[in-house]
DRENTORKOL-3810 file (N, C-alpha, C; in nm, 4 decimals):
REM DRENTORKOL-3810
@n.u->12.8373; n.v->-9.1162; n.w->12.0101; ca.u->12.7350; ca.v->-9.0313; ca.w->12.0685; c.u->12.6041; c.v->-9.0558; c.w->11.9928
@n.u->12.4949; n.v->-9.0620; n.w->12.0654; ca.u->12.3658; ca.v->-9.0890; ca.w->12.0028; c.u->12.3185; c.v->-8.9672; c.w->11.9239
@n.u->12.2353; n.v->-8.9892; n.w->11.8224; ca.u->12.1830; ca.v->-8.8765; ca.w->11.7444; c.u->12.1041; c.v->-8.7782; c.w->11.8313
@n.u->12.0296; n.v->-8.8287; n.w->11.9291; ca.u->11.9539; ca.v->-8.7402; ca.w->12.0162; c.u->12.0469; c.v->-8.6477; c.w->12.0944
@n.u->12.1545; n.v->-8.7025; n.w->12.1480; ca.u->12.2517; ca.v->-8.6212; ca.w->12.2217; c.u->12.3158; c.v->-8.5179; c.w->12.1303
@n.u->12.3494; n.v->-8.5586; n.w->12.0091; ca.u->12.4089; ca.v->-8.4658; ca.w->11.9131; c.u->12.3137; c.v->-8.3518; c.w->11.8814
@n.u->12.1879; n.v->-8.3843; n.w->11.8578; ca.u->12.0888; ca.v->-8.2806; ca.w->11.8254; c.u->12.0707; c.v->-8.1857; c.w->11.9429
@n.u->12.0612; n.v->-8.2388; n.w->12.0632; ca.u->12.0448; ca.v->-8.1532; ca.w->12.1821; c.u->12.1660; c.v->-8.0625; c.w->12.1995
@n.u->12.2863; n.v->-8.1166; n.w->12.1851; ca.u->12.4070; ca.v->-8.0346; ca.w->12.2013; c.u->12.4176; c.v->-7.9282; c.w->12.0930
@n.u->12.3815; n.v->-7.9620; n.w->11.9695; ca.u->12.3848; ca.v->-7.8612; ca.w->11.8626; c.u->12.2803; c.v->-7.7522; c.w->11.8850
@n.u->12.1607; n.v->-7.7900; n.w->11.9335; ca.u->12.0592; ca.v->-7.6887; ca.w->11.9647; c.u->12.1078; c.v->-7.5971; c.w->12.0766
@n.u->12.1679; n.v->-7.6558; n.w->12.1797; ca.u->12.2196; ca.v->-7.5737; ca.w->12.2898; c.u->12.3305; c.v->-7.4808; c.w->12.2413
@n.u->12.4183; n.v->-7.5311; n.w->12.1554; ca.u->12.5231; ca.v->-7.4459; ca.w->12.0997; c.u->12.4676; c.v->-7.3353; c.w->12.0132
@n.u->12.3666; n.v->-7.3666; n.w->11.9321; ca.u->12.3025; ca.v->-7.2665; ca.w->11.8461; c.u->12.2378; c.v->-7.1568; c.w->11.9305
@n.u->12.1582; n.v->-7.1974; n.w->12.0287; ca.u->12.0915; ca.v->-7.0989; ca.w->12.1146; c.u->12.1923; c.v->-7.0235; c.w->12.1998
@n.u->12.2904; n.v->-7.0939; n.w->12.2543; ca.u->12.3911; ca.v->-7.0292; ca.w->12.3384; c.u->12.4752; c.v->-6.9296; c.w->12.2613
@n.u->12.5111; n.v->-6.9624; n.w->12.1373; ca.u->12.5897; ca.v->-6.8672; ca.w->12.0578; c.u->12.5085; c.v->-6.7426; c.w->12.0267
@n.u->12.3791; n.v->-6.7588; n.w->12.0015; ca.u->12.2939; ca.v->-6.6417; ca.w->11.9786; c.u->12.2858; c.v->-6.5555; c.w->12.1041
@n.u->12.2655; n.v->-6.6196; n.w->12.2181; ca.u->12.2559; ca.v->-6.5425; ca.w->12.3421; c.u->12.3875; c.v->-6.4739; c.w->12.3757
@n.u->12.4984; n.v->-6.5437; n.w->12.3590; ca.u->12.6283; ca.v->-6.4859; ca.w->12.3922; c.u->12.6637; c.v->-6.3698; c.w->12.3004
@n.u->12.6498; n.v->-6.3902; n.w->12.1698; ca.u->12.6877; ca.v->-6.2850; ca.w->12.0759; c.u->12.5901; c.v->-6.1675; c.w->12.0753
@n.u->12.4716; n.v->-6.1859; n.w->12.1306; ca.u->12.3729; ca.v->-6.0780; ca.w->12.1334; c.u->12.3774; c.v->-5.9944; c.w->12.2611
@n.u->12.4513; n.v->-6.0385; n.w->12.3623; ca.u->12.4586; ca.v->-5.9590; ca.w->12.4845; c.u->12.5349; c.v->-5.8302; c.w->12.4559
@n.u->12.4923; n.v->-5.7225; n.w->12.5181; ca.u->12.5502; ca.v->-5.5911; ca.w->12.4890; c.u->12.7007; c.v->-5.5829; c.w->12.5117
@n.u->12.7555; n.v->-5.6303; n.w->12.6246; ca.u->12.8997; ca.v->-5.6160; ca.w->12.6426; c.u->12.9817; c.v->-5.6893; c.w->12.5356
@n.u->12.9420; n.v->-5.8117; n.w->12.5034; ca.u->13.0163; ca.v->-5.8894; ca.w->12.4034; c.u->12.9991; c.v->-5.8269; c.w->12.2656
@n.u->12.8763; n.v->-5.7912; n.w->12.2316; ca.u->12.8491; ca.v->-5.7322; ca.w->12.0999; c.u->12.9251; c.v->-5.6017; c.w->12.0818
@n.u->12.9209; n.v->-5.5144; n.w->12.1823; ca.u->12.9907; ca.v->-5.3854; ca.w->12.1711; c.u->13.1402; c.v->-5.4052; c.w->12.1528
@n.u->13.1987; n.v->-5.4965; n.w->12.2304; ca.u->13.3426; ca.v->-5.5214; ca.w->12.2194; c.u->13.3797; c.v->-5.5714; c.w->12.0802
@n.u->13.3029; n.v->-5.6664; n.w->12.0299; ca.u->13.3333; ca.v->-5.7226; ca.w->11.8987; c.u->13.3093; c.v->-5.6219; c.w->11.7859
@n.u->13.2027; n.v->-5.5438; n.w->11.7961; ca.u->13.1756; ca.v->-5.4434; ca.w->11.6927; c.u->13.2835; c.v->-5.3359; c.w->11.6951
@n.u->13.3309; n.v->-5.2980; n.w->11.8144; ca.u->13.4381; ca.v->-5.1988; ca.w->11.8240; c.u->13.5665; c.v->-5.2504; c.w->11.7601
@n.u->13.5999; n.v->-5.3768; n.w->11.7833; ca.u->13.7235; ca.v->-5.4340; ca.w->11.7291; c.u->13.7135; c.v->-5.4650; c.w->11.5797
@n.u->13.5966; n.v->-5.5172; n.w->11.5366; ca.u->13.5844; ca.v->-5.5678; ca.w->11.3998; c.u->13.5111; c.v->-5.4735; c.w->11.3059
@n.u->13.4157; n.v->-5.3997; n.w->11.3577; ca.u->13.3242; ca.v->-5.3229; ca.w->11.2738; c.u->13.1911; c.v->-5.3959; c.w->11.2647
@n.u->13.0881; n.v->-5.3238; n.w->11.2211; ca.u->12.9522; ca.v->-5.3798; ca.w->11.2188; c.u->12.9383; c.v->-5.4942; c.w->11.1174
@n.u->12.9824; n.v->-5.4731; n.w->10.9953; ca.u->12.9648; ca.v->-5.5760; ca.w->10.8917; c.u->13.0461; c.v->-5.7027; c.w->10.9186
@n.u->13.1740; n.v->-5.6930; n.w->10.9577; ca.u->13.2457; ca.v->-5.8169; ca.w->10.9916; c.u->13.1832; c.v->-5.8905; c.w->11.1106
@n.u->13.1275; n.v->-5.8152; n.w->11.2070; ca.u->13.0592; ca.v->-5.8801; ca.w->11.3195; c.u->12.9382; c.v->-5.9588; c.w->11.2696
@n.u->12.8616; n.v->-5.8998; n.w->11.1800; ca.u->12.7464; ca.v->-5.9712; ca.w->11.1239; c.u->12.7902; c.v->-6.0970; c.w->11.0509
@n.u->12.9022; n.v->-6.0874; n.w->10.9795; ca.u->12.9552; ca.v->-6.2052; ca.w->10.9125; c.u->12.9953; c.v->-6.3135; c.w->11.0111
@n.u->13.0645; n.v->-6.2735; n.w->11.1195; ca.u->13.1034; ca.v->-6.3695; ca.w->11.2233; c.u->12.9805; c.v->-6.4329; c.w->11.2871
@n.u->12.8819; n.v->-6.3516; n.w->11.3177; ca.u->12.7569; ca.v->-6.3994; ca.w->11.3779; c.u->12.6921; c.v->-6.5044; c.w->11.2874
@n.u->12.6878; n.v->-6.4751; n.w->11.1579; ca.u->12.6275; ca.v->-6.5680; ca.w->11.0620; c.u->12.7086; c.v->-6.6967; c.w->11.0503
@n.u->12.8407; n.v->-6.6843; n.w->11.0474; ca.u->12.9243; ca.v->-6.8040; ca.w->11.0385; c.u->12.9076; c.v->-6.8944; c.w->11.1600
@n.u->12.9029; n.v->-6.8344; n.w->11.2778; ca.u->12.8835; ca.v->-6.9137; ca.w->11.4001; c.u->12.7465; c.v->-6.9813; c.w->11.3973
@n.u->12.6433; n.v->-6.9072; n.w->11.3537; ca.u->12.5092; ca.v->-6.9656; ca.w->11.3457; c.u->12.5063; c.v->-7.0817; c.w->11.2464
@n.u->12.5671; n.v->-7.0628; n.w->11.1295; ca.u->12.5705; ca.v->-7.1705; ca.w->11.0301; c.u->12.6525; c.v->-7.2893; c.w->11.0777
@n.u->12.7584; n.v->-7.2630; n.w->11.1544; ca.u->12.8430; ca.v->-7.3717; ca.w->11.2047; c.u->12.7649; c.v->-7.4656; c.w->11.2958
@n.u->12.6639; n.v->-7.4155; n.w->11.3637; ca.u->12.5787; ca.v->-7.5012; ca.w->11.4465; c.u->12.4567; c.v->-7.5506; c.w->11.3692
@n.u->12.3992; n.v->-7.4650; n.w->11.2842; ca.u->12.2717; ca.v->-7.4967; ca.w->11.2213; c.u->12.2838; c.v->-7.6042; c.w->11.1134
@n.u->12.3858; n.v->-7.5960; n.w->11.0304; ca.u->12.3993; ca.v->-7.6927; ca.w->10.9212; c.u->12.4174; c.v->-7.8349; c.w->10.9746
@n.u->12.5104; n.v->-7.8599; n.w->11.0700; ca.u->12.5189; ca.v->-7.9971; ca.w->11.1231; c.u->12.3917; c.v->-8.0401; c.w->11.1968
@n.u->12.3238; n.v->-7.9446; n.w->11.2596; ca.u->12.1989; ca.v->-7.9755; ca.w->11.3281; c.u->12.0952; c.v->-8.0272; c.w->11.2294
@n.u->12.0769; n.v->-7.9577; n.w->11.1190; ca.u->11.9782; ca.v->-7.9986; ca.w->11.0190; c.u->12.0182; c.v->-8.1324; c.w->10.9554
@n.u->12.1462; n.v->-8.1483; n.w->10.9233; ca.u->12.1914; ca.v->-8.2739; ca.w->10.8640; c.u->12.1711; c.v->-8.3923; c.w->10.9587
@n.u->12.2045; n.v->-8.3727; n.w->11.0850; ca.u->12.1862; ca.v->-8.4799; ca.w->11.1835; c.u->12.0388; c.v->-8.5122; c.w->11.2019
@n.u->11.9557; n.v->-8.4081; n.w->11.2084; ca.u->11.8120; ca.v->-8.4306; ca.w->11.2275; c.u->11.7531; c.v->-8.5080; c.w->11.1101
@n.u->11.7801; n.v->-8.4625; n.w->10.9884; ca.u->11.7184; ca.v->-8.5284; ca.w->10.8728; c.u->11.7757; c.v->-8.6666; c.w->10.8467
@n.u->11.8972; n.v->-8.6927; n.w->10.8918; ca.u->11.9532; ca.v->-8.8266; ca.w->10.8782; c.u->11.8870; c.v->-8.9248; c.w->10.9745
@n.u->11.8477; n.v->-8.8767; n.w->11.0929; ca.u->11.7958; ca.v->-8.9652; ca.w->11.1977; c.u->11.6530; c.v->-8.9319; c.w->11.2403
@n.u->11.5758; n.v->-8.8647; n.w->11.1565; ca.u->11.4432; ca.v->-8.8196; ca.w->11.2014; c.u->11.3446; c.v->-8.9327; c.w->11.2275
@n.u->11.3667; n.v->-9.0483; n.w->11.1723; ca.u->11.2758; ca.v->-9.1610; ca.w->11.1966; c.u->11.3372; c.v->-9.2630; c.w->11.2923
@n.u->11.4375; n.v->-9.2227; n.w->11.3681; ca.u->11.5089; ca.v->-9.3153; ca.w->11.4542; c.u->11.4457; c.v->-9.3403; c.w->11.5895
@n.u->11.3550; n.v->-9.2565; n.w->11.6333; ca.u->11.2984; ca.v->-9.2712; ca.w->11.7667; c.u->11.1475; c.v->-9.2846; c.w->11.7633
@n.u->11.0857; n.v->-9.2780; n.w->11.8805; ca.u->10.9400; ca.v->-9.2871; ca.w->11.8852; c.u->10.8746; c.v->-9.1630; c.w->11.8240
@n.u->10.7576; n.v->-9.1808; n.w->11.7696; ca.u->10.6842; ca.v->-9.0698; ca.w->11.7100; c.u->10.6266; c.v->-8.9851; c.w->11.8227
@n.u->10.6532; n.v->-8.8552; n.w->11.8170; ca.u->10.6108; ca.v->-8.7661; ca.w->11.9252; c.u->10.4598; c.v->-8.7650; c.w->11.9423
@n.u->10.3873; n.v->-8.7642; n.w->11.8327; ca.u->10.2418; ca.v->-8.7507; ca.w->11.8423; c.u->10.1740; c.v->-8.8814; c.w->11.8806
@n.u->10.2489; n.v->-8.9890; n.w->11.8992; ca.u->10.1909; ca.v->-9.1167; ca.w->11.9376; c.u->10.1927; c.v->-9.1352; c.w->12.0890
@n.u->10.2130; n.v->-9.0282; n.w->12.1640; ca.u->10.2124; ca.v->-9.0386; ca.w->12.3097; c.u->10.0723; c.v->-9.0718; c.w->12.3592
@n.u->10.0623; n.v->-9.1513; n.w->12.4634; ca.u->9.9295; ca.v->-9.1840; ca.w->12.5161; c.u->9.8662; c.v->-9.0609; c.w->12.5822
@n.u->9.7421; n.v->-9.0368; n.w->12.5472; ca.u->9.6715; ca.v->-8.9214; ca.w->12.6046; c.u->9.6272; c.v->-8.9549; c.w->12.7461
@n.u->9.6459; n.v->-8.8581; n.w->12.8339; ca.u->9.6068; ca.v->-8.8770; ca.w->12.9726; c.u->9.6066; c.v->-8.7425; c.w->13.0431
@n.u->9.5756; n.v->-8.7427; n.w->13.1711; ca.u->9.5656; ca.v->-8.6162; ca.w->13.2430; c.u->9.7004; c.v->-8.5429; c.w->13.2552
@n.u->9.8095; n.v->-8.6152; n.w->13.2649; ca.u->9.9409; ca.v->-8.5508; ca.w->13.2779; c.u->9.9766; c.v->-8.4787; c.w->13.1479
@n.u->9.9569; n.v->-8.5453; n.w->13.0353; ca.u->9.9863; ca.v->-8.4831; ca.w->12.9063; c.u->9.8955; c.v->-8.3635; c.w->12.8815
@n.u->9.7687; n.v->-8.3773; n.w->12.9137; ca.u->9.6746; ca.v->-8.2671; ca.w->12.8946; c.u->9.7124; c.v->-8.1468; c.w->12.9808
@n.u->9.7476; n.v->-8.1693; n.w->13.1056; ca.u->9.7879; ca.v->-8.0596; ca.w->13.1938; c.u->9.9166; c.v->-7.9940; c.w->13.1441
@n.u->10.0099; n.v->-8.0735; n.w->13.0952; ca.u->10.1352; ca.v->-8.0195; ca.w->13.0427; c.u->10.1097; c.v->-7.9318; c.w->12.9205
@n.u->10.0228; n.v->-7.9775; n.w->12.8322; ca.u->9.9903; ca.v->-7.8986; ca.w->12.7126; c.u->9.9233; c.v->-7.7678; c.w->12.7524
@n.u->9.8301; n.v->-7.7706; n.w->12.8466; ca.u->9.7635; ca.v->-7.6475; ca.w->12.8898; c.u->9.8617; c.v->-7.5502; c.w->12.9544
@n.u->9.9535; n.v->-7.6004; n.w->13.0356; ca.u->10.0528; ca.v->-7.5131; ca.w->13.0978; c.u->10.1449; c.v->-7.4504; c.w->12.9937
@n.u->10.1876; n.v->-7.5302; n.w->12.8984; ca.u->10.2765; ca.v->-7.4773; ca.w->12.7948; c.u->10.2045; c.v->-7.3757; c.w->12.7061
@n.u->10.0793; n.v->-7.3988; n.w->12.6750; ca.u->10.0032; ca.v->-7.3022; ca.w->12.5949; c.u->9.9800; c.v->-7.1724; c.w->12.6722
@n.u->9.9592; n.v->-7.1827; n.w->12.8025; ca.u->9.9467; ca.v->-7.0614; ca.w->12.8844; c.u->10.0761; c.v->-6.9815; c.w->12.8843
@n.u->10.1881; n.v->-7.0514; n.w->12.8956; ca.u->10.3181; ca.v->-6.9841; ca.w->12.8913; c.u->10.3414; c.v->-6.9210; c.w->12.7543
@n.u->10.3023; n.v->-6.9901; n.w->12.6476; ca.u->10.3167; ca.v->-6.9355; ca.w->12.5122; c.u->10.2323; c.v->-6.8093; c.w->12.4962
@n.u->10.1124; n.v->-6.8091; n.w->12.5529; ca.u->10.0271; ca.v->-6.6902; ca.w->12.5462; c.u->10.0931; c.v->-6.5722; c.w->12.6171
@n.u->10.1535; n.v->-6.5965; n.w->12.7322; ca.u->10.2239; ca.v->-6.4895; ca.w->12.8052; c.u->10.3392; c.v->-6.4360; c.w->12.7209
@n.u->10.4136; n.v->-6.5240; n.w->12.6544; ca.u->10.5246; ca.v->-6.4803; ca.w->12.5696; c.u->10.4762; c.v->-6.3976; c.w->12.4510
@n.u->10.3653; n.v->-6.4373; n.w->12.3900; ca.u->10.3099; ca.v->-6.3597; ca.w->12.2787; c.u->10.2660; c.v->-6.2227; c.w->12.3274
@n.u->10.1985; n.v->-6.2173; n.w->12.4401; ca.u->10.1549; ca.v->-6.0887; ca.w->12.4946; c.u->10.2742; c.v->-6.0010; c.w->12.5310
@n.u->10.3793; n.v->-6.0590; n.w->12.5887; ca.u->10.4988; ca.v->-5.9820; ca.w->12.6234; c.u->10.5690; c.v->-5.9296; c.w->12.4984
@n.u->10.5633; n.v->-6.0040; n.w->12.3893; ca.u->10.6250; ca.v->-5.9597; ca.w->12.2650; c.u->10.5534; c.v->-5.8423; c.w->12.2022
@n.u->10.4278; n.v->-5.8213; n.w->12.2378; ca.u->10.3517; ca.v->-5.7097; ca.w->12.1826; c.u->10.3641; c.v->-5.5829; c.w->12.2656
@n.u->10.4280; n.v->-5.5913; n.w->12.3817; ca.u->10.4447; ca.v->-5.4724; ca.w->12.4652; c.u->10.5419; c.v->-5.3758; c.w->12.4003
@n.u->10.5227; n.v->-5.2485; n.w->12.4252; ca.u->10.6141; ca.v->-5.1460; ca.w->12.3738; c.u->10.6767; c.v->-5.0742; c.w->12.4903
@n.u->10.8025; n.v->-5.0722; n.w->12.5139; ca.u->10.9029; ca.v->-5.1489; ca.w->12.4414; c.u->10.8995; c.v->-5.2954; c.w->12.4841
@n.u->10.9425; n.v->-5.3795; n.w->12.3935; ca.u->10.9415; ca.v->-5.5226; ca.w->12.4190; c.u->11.0426; c.v->-5.5575; c.w->12.5271
@n.u->11.0067; n.v->-5.6431; n.w->12.6246; ca.u->11.1027; ca.v->-5.6842; ca.w->12.7268; c.u->11.2177; c.v->-5.7661; c.w->12.6692
@n.u->11.2020; n.v->-5.8193; n.w->12.5488; ca.u->11.3069; ca.v->-5.8995; ca.w->12.4873; c.u->11.4034; c.v->-5.8159; c.w->12.4035
@n.u->11.3793; n.v->-5.6863; n.w->12.3937; ca.u->11.4637; ca.v->-5.6008; ca.w->12.3101; c.u->11.6012; c.v->-5.5880; c.w->12.3725
@n.u->11.7065; n.v->-5.6055; n.w->12.2926; ca.u->11.8432; ca.v->-5.6096; ca.w->12.3434; c.u->11.8959; c.v->-5.4703; c.w->12.3750
@n.u->11.8656; n.v->-5.3735; n.w->12.2898; ca.u->11.9193; ca.v->-5.2390; ca.w->12.3062; c.u->11.8298; c.v->-5.1606; c.w->12.4016
@n.u->11.8880; n.v->-5.0897; n.w->12.5007; ca.u->11.8060; ca.v->-5.0121; ca.w->12.5932; c.u->11.7236; c.v->-4.9061; c.w->12.5212
@n.u->11.6150; n.v->-4.8624; n.w->12.5839; ca.u->11.5227; ca.v->-4.7668; ca.w->12.5221; c.u->11.5910; c.v->-4.6350; c.w->12.4882
@n.u->11.6888; n.v->-4.5917; n.w->12.5670; ca.u->11.7537; ca.v->-4.4632; ca.w->12.5422; c.u->11.8453; c.v->-4.4685; c.w->12.4204
@n.u->11.8918; n.v->-4.5860; n.w->12.3794; ca.u->11.9849; ca.v->-4.5970; ca.w->12.2677; c.u->11.9147; c.v->-4.6175; c.w->12.1341
@n.u->11.7835; n.v->-4.6331; n.w->12.1354; ca.u->11.7108; ca.v->-4.6596; ca.w->12.0117; c.u->11.6932; c.v->-4.5326; c.w->11.9304
@n.u->11.6926; n.v->-4.5499; n.w->11.7997; ca.u->11.6630; ca.v->-4.4377; ca.w->11.7121; c.u->11.5262; c.v->-4.4618; c.w->11.6502
@n.u->11.4706; n.v->-4.3582; n.w->11.5930; ca.u->11.3382; ca.v->-4.3694; ca.w->11.5326; c.u->11.3443; c.v->-4.4659; c.w->11.4153
@n.u->11.2393; n.v->-4.5442; n.w->11.3938; ca.u->11.2410; ca.v->-4.6393; ca.w->11.2839; c.u->11.2438; c.v->-4.5656; c.w->11.1502
@n.u->11.3115; n.v->-4.6249; n.w->11.0532; ca.u->11.3210; ca.v->-4.5657; ca.w->10.9204; c.u->11.2004; c.v->-4.6141; c.w->10.8404
@n.u->11.1102; n.v->-4.5241; n.w->10.8145; ca.u->10.9885; ca.v->-4.5604; ca.w->10.7419; c.u->10.9823; c.v->-4.4804; c.w->10.6129
@n.u->10.8840; n.v->-4.5119; n.w->10.5303; ca.u->10.8685; ca.v->-4.4420; ca.w->10.4019; c.u->10.8389; c.v->-4.2942; c.w->10.4234
@n.u->10.7683; n.v->-4.2601; n.w->10.5315; ca.u->10.7359; ca.v->-4.1194; ca.w->10.5571; c.u->10.8614; c.v->-4.0403; c.w->10.5942
@n.u->10.9625; n.v->-4.1040; n.w->10.6557; ca.u->11.0866; ca.v->-4.0337; ca.w->10.6879; c.u->11.1775; c.v->-4.0236; c.w->10.5667
@n.u->11.1610; n.v->-4.1127; n.w->10.4688; ca.u->11.2487; ca.v->-4.1128; ca.w->10.3529; c.u->11.2131; c.v->-4.0003; c.w->10.2549
@n.u->11.0914; n.v->-3.9522; n.w->10.2612; ca.u->11.0472; ca.v->-3.8448; ca.w->10.1716; c.u->11.0944; c.v->-3.7100; c.w->10.2294
@n.u->11.1677; n.v->-3.6306; n.w->10.1505; ca.u->11.2174; ca.v->-3.5012; ca.w->10.2042; c.u->11.1086; c.v->-3.3985; c.w->10.2243
END
């Protein structure tokens, strides 16, 4: 298998494991069976199982392909960069909304944040 294929598959596994283990039904089931701390340990082990080989594969083969920044500049590349930057701006703006659309736990299940003002009796 080529290094590029390995890196892509490891990235997909890393992202997919995060998405799967973070969904409410799966997370609730696992936390109920294992407890909160063992679930966090499992989550970390799964993340490391994908991340460590990903980093090792990347750093072993990082000079194996064409240099990304050596792409020829043209109207297609410029339009692609502008579209991606527009999408990034939308994501940043969405992340600043309250409540965030990316928040996993529904608004009714959230508790007040623990701040220094709440810690003082």
